[in-house]
N, C-alpha and C positions, 0 to 999 in steps of 0.2 A: 528460171525466173526472167520475165520479160520486162525490160527497162524501156522507158520512154527516153531515148537518147537526148532529145532537145530539153526535156524537163530535168534530166539528170545533170546535164551541163549547166543549166541555169541554177540548179540547186547547189552544186559544188561552187560555182562562181559567187553565189550570194553569200556563202558562208566562209569564203576565203578570208583569212585574217581576222575573223570574228571569234569571240569566245563562245563555244558551244557547250551546252549541257545536254547530255544524252539521257532521255527517259526511256528505259526499257532495254534489258540486257538478255532477253530470251532468244528463242529461235529466230524471230524476225530480225533482231540486231545481228545475229550470227550469219544469217543468209546475206543481208545487206553488206556486212563488213567483208565477207568472202568475195563479193562482187566489185565493190568500189573502195575497199580499204579505208573506211572513214576514220579509223584510229590513226592512220598515217597521214591522211590528207586533210584532216580538220584539227583546229586547236581546241581540244576538249578540256573544258574546265572541271567537269566531274561527271560521274555516272550516277543515275538514280533509278531506283526500281522498288516496287513494294516488297520484294524479297529482302531488301536491306533493312526492313523494319525490325526483323528478328536477328539480325547480325550486327556485330560490332563494326564500327567504321573500318574499312580496309582499302584495298586497291585492286584495280582491274586494269591490266595493261600498264601498270605503273601509275595509274590515275586514280584519285580518291573516289570512293563510293559513299553516297549519302542516302539518308532516308528521304522519302518524298516531301515530308513536312519541312525539311531543312533546306529545300530548294531556295526559299526566300533569303537564305543567308549566303548564297553564292553569287558572285559577280559573273554575269553572263550577258551575251548579246541576244542569243536565241536558244530555245529549247527545241531539240530535234527529237520527236516522238517516233520510236521505232517499234512500238508495241502495235500488234495488229488491231487492238481495241482502241484505236487512236481517238475516236470521237468521245469515248468515255473518259479517257486520259485528259483530253483537251478540256472537257467539262469540269473535271476536278481541278485542273490547273487554274482555270478562270474563276470558278465559283468559290473554291476553298482557299486557294493561295493568292487570288487576285492578280494573276499574271496577265499581262496585256496579250490578248489574242494574236496581235500582229507579231508577237515574238515567238509564236509557236509554229513550227513546221512539221507536218505529218508525212512520214514516208508512205504510209498507207491511207488513202489511195492516191494522194497527190502525185507521188513520184512513181510508185509501183502499184498496179491494179490489184485489188483484193481477190481477183480471180485466181491467184497463185495458191489459194487454199488447198487444193488437191496436191499440189507440188510440195507444200510445206508438210502436209499430212504423210506423204510418202517418205520425205526426208526424215521426219520424226520416227517413222516406223523403222527405217534402216538403222538409225542410231540406237533405237531400243534394243535391237537384236545384234548390236556390235558388228555391223556389216564390214567395217573397215578391216577388223581382225580377220574375218572370214575370207575377205577378198585376198589378203596376203596369203592365206592358206591356199586358195585356189590358184593364185599366181604360181606358187611353188609346185603344187601337185599336178597342174595341167600344163606345165611348161612344155613347149613344143607340140602340144596336142591341138588338133584342129577343133575349134569350138563354134557352134551355131547357137545364137540366142533366140529363144522362142518366146514371143509375146511382145508386141510392139505398142505399148501403151504409156500412160502418164508415169507409171512406176519406173519403167526402163528409162524414161526421159530424165527423171530425177536421179536415178543411179548414174547415168551417163554425165549429168551436169555436175554432180558433187563428188564423184569418185573417179579415179583414174583406172580405166579398163584396159589400158595399153599393155599391161602385163599378161593379158590373155590373148591367144592367137585366134581372134574372132574373124571368121571368114565370111560371116553374113548374119542376117536376121530373118527369121521366119515368123509367120503369123497367118492365121486363117484368112485374114483380109488380103493377103498377098497371093492367094490362089490364082488370081489373075492380076498381073502387074506389067508395067512397061519394062522393056529390056534394060533401060538404064536407070530404073527407079532405085532410090536409096532411102534409108531411114537412119538419121543420126550419123550420116556419113558412111554407113555400111550398106553394101548391096543386099537387096531383099530377095528371098526365095520362097517358092511355094513348097509345100510338104513333099511333093514328088520330086522336086528339084533337090531337096535336101538329101533324099534317098540316094540320088545319083552322086552327090558330093561325098557321101560317106564320111562324115565328121567323126571324130573320136568321141565327142561329147555334145549333147544338147543341154544347155542350161536354161531352165524355165524362168523367165524374168517377170513374174507376177507376184503380187502379195500372197495370194492363196493359190497353191500349186498342186495339191494332192490329186484332185480329180483330173487335172490337165496331164500330169505325169502318168497317171494310170491309163488314161485314154490313149496317150501317145505310145506307150508300151504295148497295150493290148490291141491297137488297131493299126495306126500308120506304120509303126516300126516293130511289129510283132516278130518278124523273121529277120531282123537286122541286129547286128552286134554293135549297136550304138548305145552308149551309157547316157541315160537321161537323169539329170540331177536339178535341184533347185539352185538358183543363183544365191538366194538368201537362205541361210540355215536357221531354223527356229527349234527351240526345245521341244521334246517329245510331248510334254503336257500341253503346250500351246497348240500343237498340231492335233492332239486328241480333242481338245476343247473345240477347235475349228470343225472337226469332223462331226461332232455331236451337236453343235449349235445350229 
């Protein structure tokens, strides 16, 4: 996630010491809280979200949760909208609840550009297939094994940003776009290699770091690494039926 440091600093400073109501407790909120810990850094009066319409009043992070229509009954200085559909939420707050527009601060796109949509989609995909659990399995199984990651795209960027890959002995990253690269070129802090260079490195495993990987694994096994004793596996494990649907779709 790319933050505008100047805007983020202004945003935090503006809300310091103020009573803030958070609207939106979905993925957008989770990503933001992971980056700047708004639960710790802000004085949160309450959380509100449409999901609370069907739930009894409760607590999140020890702070009360309320239905959107009950926002008018809360004492707050500002409403911080963390939902990606910020314009729709703002319109509801102003038109339905008659909230002063000047009291509404939108994370998207005022602080964080909406261009992170692909990143959010990747993160959602990883959570859907319980990647955190699978990563723990990989850390244990591949301990002391030399690993090359194959596939240098947005998906790997999301993995690297939201998960700790330090448990894997990653010696580099390969991708077709690295067939020609500078000697000192890196990606996400890892040295990059062409396919031919990977052959010379003789890693124990190649982990394919893309959402859809069956064709890639097949091509790597049948062409580039046909006569090499290198195990090629996906970084993300998915159920068999999911893979079957992807093959036939």
